[in-house]
C-alpha positions as CSV (number, residue, x, y, z in Angstrom):
1,M,106.0,108.3,112.9
2,E,109.6,107.2,112.8
3,Q,108.7,104.4,110.3
4,N,106.9,107.0,108.1
5,Q,109.9,109.2,108.2
6,D,112.1,106.3,107.1
7,R,109.6,105.7,104.2
8,L,110.0,109.4,103.1
9,K,113.8,108.9,103.2
10,D,113.5,105.8,101.0
11,I,111.3,107.7,98.5
12,I,113.8,110.6,98.4
13,S,116.7,108.2,97.8
14,H,114.7,106.2,95.1
15,S,113.7,109.5,93.4
16,K,117.3,110.5,93.0
17,E,118.7,107.1,92.1
18,Y,116.3,106.6,89.2
19,G,116.1,110.1,87.8
20,F,112.8,111.5,89.2
21,V,114.0,114.4,91.4
22,F,117.5,115.9,92.1
23,P,118.5,118.6,94.6
24,S,118.9,121.8,92.6
25,S,122.5,123.0,92.0
26,E,123.8,119.9,93.7
27,I,127.4,120.2,92.4
28,Y,127.5,123.5,94.4
29,D,126.1,121.8,97.5
30,G,122.5,122.6,96.6
31,L,120.1,125.4,97.2
32,A,117.6,125.0,100.1
33,A,114.0,124.1,99.2
34,T,114.6,124.0,95.4
35,Y,114.6,120.8,93.3
36,D,115.1,119.8,89.7
37,Y,113.0,117.2,88.0
38,G,115.0,114.5,86.2
39,Q,114.2,112.6,83.0
40,L,111.5,110.4,84.6
41,G,110.3,113.1,86.9
42,A,109.6,115.4,84.0
43,E,107.6,112.7,82.3
44,L,105.5,112.0,85.4
45,K,105.0,115.6,86.1
46,N,103.8,116.3,82.5
47,N,101.4,113.3,82.7
48,I,99.9,114.7,85.9
49,K,99.5,118.1,84.2
50,T,97.8,116.4,81.2
51,Y,95.4,114.5,83.5
52,W,94.4,117.7,85.2
53,W,94.1,119.8,82.0
54,K,92.1,117.2,80.2
55,A,89.7,116.7,83.1
56,M,89.4,120.4,83.7
57,V,89.5,122.0,80.3
58,Q,88.9,119.4,77.7
59,M,86.0,117.8,79.5
60,H,84.2,121.1,80.3
61,E,83.0,123.3,77.5
62,N,82.7,126.3,79.8
63,I,86.3,126.2,81.0
64,V,89.2,127.5,79.0
65,G,92.9,127.8,79.6
66,L,95.3,130.7,80.2
67,D,99.1,131.1,80.5
68,A,99.8,134.4,82.3
69,A,103.2,136.1,82.7
70,I,105.1,135.5,85.9
71,F,106.0,139.2,86.1
72,M,103.0,141.5,86.6
73,H,102.5,145.2,87.5
74,P,103.3,145.7,91.2
75,T,100.0,147.3,91.9
76,I,98.3,143.9,91.3
77,W,99.9,142.6,94.5
78,K,98.8,145.7,96.4
79,A,95.3,145.2,95.2
80,S,95.2,141.5,96.0
81,G,96.4,142.2,99.6
82,H,99.6,140.3,99.3
83,V,101.9,143.2,100.0
84,D,100.2,144.0,103.3
85,A,98.8,140.6,104.4
86,F,100.7,137.7,102.9
87,N,102.4,136.5,106.1
88,D,103.0,133.4,108.1
89,P,103.1,133.4,111.9
90,L,106.5,131.9,112.8
91,I,108.0,130.9,116.2
92,D,111.5,129.8,117.1
93,N,112.6,127.2,119.6
94,K,115.5,128.7,121.6
95,D,117.2,125.4,122.2
96,S,117.2,123.8,118.8
97,K,117.3,127.2,116.9
98,K,114.6,125.7,114.6
99,R,111.8,127.9,113.2
100,Y,108.2,126.6,112.9
101,R,104.9,127.9,111.7
102,A,102.9,128.5,114.9
103,D,99.6,127.5,113.3
104,V,101.1,124.3,112.0
105,L,102.4,123.3,115.5
106,L,98.8,123.7,116.8
107,E,97.3,121.8,113.9
108,E,99.8,118.9,114.4
109,H,98.9,118.8,118.1
110,I,95.2,118.6,117.1
111,E,96.1,115.8,114.7
112,K,97.7,113.8,117.5
113,I,94.4,114.0,119.5
114,R,92.4,113.1,116.4
115,Q,94.6,110.0,116.0
116,K,93.6,108.9,119.5
117,I,90.0,109.1,118.3
118,D,90.9,107.0,115.3
119,K,92.4,104.3,117.5
120,E,89.2,104.1,119.6
121,I,87.2,103.6,116.3
122,V,89.6,100.8,115.3
123,K,89.0,99.1,118.6
124,G,85.2,99.5,118.1
125,I,85.4,97.9,114.7
126,A,87.4,95.0,116.1
127,R,84.9,94.5,118.9
128,F,81.6,94.9,117.1
129,G,82.5,93.9,113.5
130,D,79.7,94.4,111.0
131,D,77.4,95.7,113.7
132,F,79.7,98.7,114.3
133,D,77.9,102.1,114.0
134,Q,80.7,104.7,113.7
135,E,78.4,107.7,113.9
136,Q,76.7,106.4,117.1
137,F,80.1,105.4,118.5
138,R,81.4,109.0,118.0
139,K,78.4,110.4,119.9
140,T,78.5,108.0,122.8
141,N,82.0,106.7,123.5
142,P,83.4,108.7,126.5
143,N,87.0,108.6,125.3
144,V,86.0,109.9,121.8
145,L,83.8,112.6,123.4
146,R,86.6,113.7,125.7
147,N,89.1,114.0,122.9
148,Q,86.7,115.7,120.6
149,E,86.0,118.3,123.3
150,K,89.7,118.9,123.6
151,I,89.9,119.5,119.8
152,D,86.9,121.8,119.7
153,G,88.3,123.9,122.6
154,I,91.7,124.3,120.9
155,E,90.2,125.1,117.6
156,I,88.0,127.9,119.1
157,K,91.0,129.5,120.8
158,M,93.2,129.1,117.7
159,K,90.6,130.5,115.4
160,G,90.0,133.5,117.6
161,A,93.7,134.3,118.0
162,L,94.5,134.0,114.3
163,E,91.5,136.0,113.1
164,N,92.4,138.8,115.5
165,N,96.1,138.5,114.6
166,D,96.7,138.1,118.3
167,L,100.2,136.7,118.1
168,E,100.6,136.7,121.9
169,A,97.5,134.6,122.3
170,V,98.9,132.1,119.7
171,R,102.1,131.7,121.7
172,D,100.1,131.4,124.9
173,L,98.1,128.6,123.4
174,I,101.3,126.7,122.4
175,V,102.6,127.1,125.9
176,E,99.3,126.1,127.5
177,L,99.2,122.9,125.4
178,E,102.8,122.1,126.4
179,I,103.8,121.7,122.7
180,V,107.4,120.7,122.5
181,C,110.0,121.2,119.7
182,P,110.2,118.0,117.6
183,V,114.0,118.4,117.5
184,S,115.0,119.5,121.0
185,G,112.0,118.3,122.9
186,S,111.9,121.6,124.8
187,K,109.1,124.1,125.4
188,N,111.5,127.1,125.3
189,W,109.7,129.3,122.7
190,T,110.2,132.8,121.4
191,D,107.4,135.2,120.7
192,V,105.4,134.7,117.5
193,K,106.2,137.0,114.6
194,Q,104.8,137.6,111.1
195,F,107.0,137.1,108.1
196,N,106.0,138.2,104.6
197,L,106.5,135.5,102.0
198,M,106.9,137.7,98.8
199,F,110.1,137.7,96.7
200,S,110.8,141.1,95.4
201,T,113.2,142.6,92.9
202,E,113.8,145.8,90.9
203,M,112.7,146.4,87.4
204,G,113.6,149.6,85.6
205,S,111.0,152.0,84.3
206,V,107.5,151.0,85.3
207,A,105.4,154.1,84.7
208,G,108.5,156.2,84.4
209,D,110.3,155.2,87.6
210,A,112.3,152.2,88.8
211,S,109.9,150.1,90.8
212,T,109.8,147.1,93.0
213,I,108.2,144.1,91.3
214,Y,107.4,140.7,92.7
215,L,107.8,137.1,91.7
216,R,104.1,136.0,91.8
217,P,103.2,134.2,95.0
218,E,100.1,132.7,93.4
219,T,99.0,132.3,89.8
220,A,95.4,133.4,90.4
221,Q,95.9,137.1,89.9
222,G,96.9,136.6,86.3
223,I,93.5,135.1,85.7
224,F,91.7,137.9,87.4
225,V,93.3,140.7,85.5
226,N,92.5,138.8,82.3
227,F,88.9,138.1,83.2
228,L,87.4,140.5,80.7
229,N,89.9,139.6,78.0
230,V,89.0,136.0,78.1
231,Q,85.3,136.6,78.6
232,K,84.9,138.9,75.6
233,S,87.3,137.2,73.2
234,G,85.9,133.7,74.0
235,R,82.2,135.0,74.2
236,M,82.0,133.2,77.6
237,K,78.8,133.2,79.6
238,I,78.4,132.9,83.4
239,P,79.2,130.4,84.9
240,F,82.5,129.8,83.3
241,G,86.1,129.0,84.4
242,I,89.6,129.9,83.5
243,A,92.3,127.3,84.1
244,Q,96.1,127.7,84.4
245,I,99.2,125.7,85.2
246,G,102.2,127.9,86.2
247,K,105.1,128.6,88.5
248,A,104.7,130.5,91.8
249,F,107.3,131.6,94.3
250,R,107.3,132.0,98.1
251,N,110.1,132.9,100.5
252,E,109.3,129.9,102.7
253,I,111.3,130.3,105.9
254,I,110.7,126.8,107.0
255,A,110.7,124.8,103.8
256,R,111.0,121.1,104.7
257,Q,109.8,117.6,103.8
258,F,111.3,117.2,100.4
259,I,109.2,118.7,97.6
260,F,106.1,119.2,99.8
261,R,107.1,122.8,100.5
262,M,109.4,124.7,98.1
263,R,110.3,128.2,97.3
264,E,109.6,127.6,93.6
265,F,106.6,125.4,92.9
266,E,103.9,124.8,90.3
267,Q,100.1,125.2,90.7
268,M,97.3,123.8,88.7
269,E,94.3,126.1,89.4
270,M,91.0,127.1,88.1
271,Q,88.9,130.2,88.8
272,F,85.2,129.6,88.2
273,F,83.1,132.8,87.8
274,V,79.5,132.6,89.1
275,R,76.5,134.8,89.8
276,P,76.5,136.5,93.2
277,G,74.4,134.4,95.6
278,E,75.1,131.1,93.8
279,E,78.7,130.7,95.1
280,M,77.9,128.2,97.9
281,K,76.1,125.9,95.4
282,W,79.2,125.9,93.1
283,Y,81.6,125.6,96.1
284,A,79.9,122.3,97.1
285,Y,79.9,121.2,93.4
286,W,83.6,121.7,93.0
287,K,84.4,120.1,96.3
288,D,82.7,116.9,95.2
289,L,84.2,117.0,91.7
290,R,87.8,117.6,92.8
291,I,87.8,114.8,95.4
292,K,86.4,112.5,92.7
293,W,89.3,113.5,90.4
294,H,91.9,112.5,93.1
295,K,90.2,109.2,94.0
296,N,89.9,108.3,90.4
297,L,93.6,107.6,90.3
298,G,93.2,104.7,92.7
299,L,95.9,105.9,95.1
300,G,93.7,104.8,98.0
301,E,90.2,105.9,99.1
302,N,91.2,106.2,102.8
303,L,94.1,108.5,102.0
304,Y,92.0,111.6,101.5
305,R,90.0,113.8,103.7
306,F,88.5,117.3,103.8
307,H,89.7,119.9,106.3
308,D,87.6,123.1,106.6
309,H,89.6,126.2,107.4
310,L,89.4,127.7,110.8
311,K,91.0,130.9,109.7
312,L,89.7,132.2,106.3
313,A,91.9,134.2,104.0
314,H,91.0,137.8,103.7
315,Y,89.3,137.2,100.4
316,A,87.2,134.1,101.2
317,N,83.8,133.3,102.8
318,A,84.4,129.5,102.7
319,A,87.5,127.3,102.3
320,S,88.4,123.7,102.5
321,D,91.5,121.6,101.9
322,I,91.7,118.2,100.4
323,E,94.3,116.6,102.6
324,Y,96.4,113.5,101.6
325,N,98.0,111.1,104.0
326,F,101.7,111.6,103.1
327,P,104.5,109.7,104.9
328,M,104.6,112.7,107.3
329,G,100.8,112.5,107.9
330,F,97.8,114.3,106.5
331,K,98.8,117.5,104.7
332,E,97.2,119.9,102.3
333,L,97.1,118.7,98.7
334,E,94.4,120.9,97.1
335,G,92.4,124.0,98.2
336,I,88.9,124.9,97.3
337,H,87.9,128.5,98.1
338,S,85.0,130.7,97.7
339,R,86.8,133.9,97.0
340,T,83.7,136.1,96.8
341,D,84.0,139.1,94.5
342,F,87.0,140.4,96.4
343,D,89.7,140.1,93.8
344,L,87.8,141.6,90.8
345,K,86.5,144.5,93.0
346,Q,90.0,145.3,94.3
347,H,91.3,145.3,90.7
348,E,88.5,147.6,89.7
349,L,89.4,150.0,92.5
350,H,93.1,150.1,91.8
351,S,93.0,150.1,88.0
352,G,90.0,152.3,87.5
353,K,88.6,149.8,85.0
354,K,85.3,148.0,85.2
355,L,85.5,144.3,85.6
356,Q,81.9,143.3,85.3
357,F,79.8,140.9,83.3
358,F,76.5,141.9,81.6
359,D,74.1,139.0,82.2
360,P,71.4,139.1,79.5
361,E,69.1,136.7,81.5
362,M,69.1,139.1,84.5
363,N,69.5,142.2,82.3
364,E,72.1,143.7,84.6
365,S,75.9,144.0,85.1
366,Y,77.6,142.6,88.1
367,V,81.0,141.6,89.4
368,P,81.0,137.8,89.5
369,F,81.8,135.7,92.5
370,V,84.6,133.2,92.2
371,I,85.2,129.6,93.2
372,E,88.8,128.6,93.2
373,T,90.3,125.1,92.9
374,S,94.1,125.0,93.3
375,V,96.2,121.8,93.6
376,G,100.0,121.9,94.1
377,L,101.6,120.0,91.2
378,D,104.7,119.2,93.2
379,R,102.6,117.9,96.1
380,M,100.5,115.9,93.7
381,F,103.8,114.4,92.3
382,L,104.8,113.5,95.9
383,A,101.4,111.9,96.6
384,V,101.7,109.7,93.5
385,L,105.2,108.6,94.5
386,S,104.2,108.1,98.2
387,S,101.3,105.8,97.2
388,A,103.3,104.0,94.4
389,Y,106.5,103.2,96.3
390,T,106.3,99.5,97.4
391,N,108.9,97.2,98.9
392,E,107.7,93.6,98.2
393,I,108.9,90.3,99.6
394,L,108.4,87.6,96.9
395,E,107.6,84.0,97.3
396,D,111.2,82.9,96.9
397,G,112.3,85.3,99.7
398,S,113.8,87.9,97.4
399,E,112.8,91.6,97.4
400,R,111.8,94.0,94.8
401,V,111.1,97.7,94.9
402,V,108.2,98.6,92.5
403,L,106.5,101.9,91.8
404,K,102.9,101.1,91.3
405,I,102.2,104.4,89.5
406,P,98.7,104.6,87.9
407,P,99.5,103.4,84.3
408,V,98.1,106.5,82.7
409,L,100.7,108.6,84.7
410,A,103.7,106.3,84.3
411,P,106.7,107.9,82.6
412,Y,107.0,105.0,80.2
413,K,103.9,102.9,79.3
414,A,106.0,99.9,78.2
415,A,109.6,98.7,77.9
416,I,110.7,97.0,74.7
417,L,113.2,94.2,75.7
418,P,115.0,92.0,73.1
419,L,115.8,88.7,74.9
420,I,119.4,88.8,73.6
421,K,121.5,91.3,71.6
422,K,121.8,89.1,68.4
423,D,120.0,86.8,66.0
424,G,117.8,89.6,64.7
425,L,116.0,90.2,68.0
426,P,117.1,93.8,68.5
427,E,116.0,94.6,64.9
428,K,112.6,93.1,65.5
429,A,112.3,94.9,68.9
430,R,113.2,98.2,67.1
431,E,110.5,97.5,64.5
432,I,107.9,97.0,67.2
433,M,109.0,100.1,69.1
434,K,108.9,102.3,66.0
435,E,105.3,101.3,65.4
436,L,104.1,101.9,69.0
437,Q,106.0,105.1,69.9
438,F,103.7,107.3,67.9
439,E,101.1,106.7,70.6
440,Y,103.1,105.8,73.7
441,N,106.3,106.8,75.5
442,L,108.4,103.7,75.5
443,Q,111.8,102.7,76.7
444,Y,114.2,100.4,74.8
445,D,116.5,98.3,77.1
446,E,118.9,95.5,76.0
447,K,121.5,95.7,78.8
448,D,121.9,92.9,81.4
449,S,119.8,89.8,81.9
450,I,116.1,89.9,81.4
451,G,115.5,89.5,85.1
452,K,117.6,92.5,86.0
453,R,115.7,94.5,83.3
454,Y,112.4,93.5,84.7
455,R,113.5,94.8,88.1
456,R,114.7,98.0,86.6
457,Q,111.4,98.6,84.9
458,D,109.5,97.8,88.2
459,A,111.6,100.4,90.0
460,I,110.6,103.2,87.6
461,G,107.0,102.2,87.4
462,T,106.7,100.9,83.8
463,P,103.3,99.0,83.6
464,F,104.3,96.5,80.9
465,S,107.6,94.8,79.8
466,I,107.4,93.4,76.3
467,T,110.0,90.7,75.6
468,I,111.0,89.8,72.0
469,D,112.4,86.3,71.7
470,H,113.3,83.8,68.9
471,Q,109.7,82.6,68.8
472,T,108.6,86.1,68.0
473,L,110.4,85.9,64.6
474,E,108.3,82.9,63.7
475,D,104.8,83.8,65.0
476,N,104.9,87.5,65.7
477,M,103.9,86.9,69.3
478,V,105.7,88.6,72.3
479,T,105.8,87.9,76.0
480,V,104.1,90.7,78.1
481,R,104.9,90.9,81.8
482,D,102.5,92.9,84.0
483,R,104.3,95.1,86.5
484,D,101.9,94.7,89.5
485,T,101.2,90.9,89.2
486,M,104.4,89.9,87.4
487,L,102.3,87.5,85.4
488,Q,103.3,86.9,81.8
489,E,101.3,86.1,78.7
490,R,101.9,85.7,75.0
491,I,100.3,88.4,72.9
492,S,100.2,89.1,69.2
493,V,102.2,92.2,68.2
494,K,99.1,93.7,66.5
495,D,97.2,93.5,69.8
496,L,99.8,95.4,71.9
497,G,98.3,98.9,71.3
498,G,94.9,97.7,72.5
499,M,96.4,96.1,75.5
500,I,98.2,99.3,76.6
501,D,95.1,101.4,75.9
502,K,93.0,99.2,78.1
503,R,95.0,100.2,81.1
504,A,96.8,103.4,80.2
505,S,94.8,105.5,77.8
506,W,93.3,109.0,78.8
507,K,89.9,107.8,77.6
508,T,90.0,104.9,80.2
509,I,90.6,107.2,83.2
510,L,88.6,110.2,82.0
511,A,85.5,108.1,81.4
512,N,85.1,107.5,85.1
513,L,84.9,111.2,86.0
């Protein structure tokens, strides 16, 4: 765990040094749990958005986009349940004075037990090799069975306490399991209390009076209140989806772990409207499709897992998280929820307007059920960096830090490098760059030795370094260095576009979905 924390510190340091992420308001000593994305971070973030948008909207004829306002009528949040029920159960350690989410403490304890099971499985693989039957091993190994029984028992108690909002029972479970504060190591806990996560402010003259309004804690409600607008104007038929990328805000009391949990963050989410009774079919469909989208990036097959919710949100009848193995362990990356018809019915009730779809095939009107997919853009950004950050020892004993970012997401697709700053090489390099930059984001770099420039491009994740030398002026060939293998080859200038496309085009990655 300590090694993983060190890795997170290295990623944070690298992000700041090379212009990916900066602490917000740093010259004023920063603002907790808020970050700015630098020049390279903005590019990477936009590429992640593009990958999601193209896969979700461009590749589905029954999904369209939306960009709803951040400020919305305050009654929307009353209808959605956020005003009354958007809370986190928090507990303080009296010795360290640190505050934690009580449910997260319990989940992390379960994860430690689950890791013991994983260690037994690793031993089994080493012992039996190709003959190892993991499913049978889980059913018969006494250590696995004992630990699984512990997990099941904790989950039953935890689910019951959270569903009944029995905060005393949550604390009792923490005490019973002898969970210690990660900072102080003590078991000296306060009572568990609920904290609302909404940011509120005042806006003058809503319906004639000054009124409290909220910074939206989720982007979904903007989709729901526009359901009929989109459906009618787009002549959409069930099933169909509405996708949106936008900012959300939560008053996170215990925001930690770099950009994993922030007070201002961005969501990429889609609400998929279906016939009542068909929601579980579509829920399974979108679970499969979304995990495929993640794995298609090649960050690592074994770095993902599903985690079904023990406590369902008030609007859901099924929910699962896609978790990613960040440096701080498996954490939520994306949520898939079956939201039933809760939201649309609540908005019908509070607005007095019908939010129904007339189904010509069934010859009836109904309130659709909804399947939601929602991925945190900032968490996705961190997942890419976590997977990409690599410290390599080379054959000559030297080291290099390289970001092995999937080429399609890389801030720069190629670097244009004149070997020296004279003899017409910069002019030729500029000529090549001018031709390629219509299609690709490129970086021009002529400072320092070619070796230092290679290392610099490795550190920011540029897939290709294109060197223009004196021979280029004669044969119109350049030297292309591959970021991952460091192999070099001579390529004709006219073939550069095709070479980049082969590894870094949207078509290449989307074709696999």
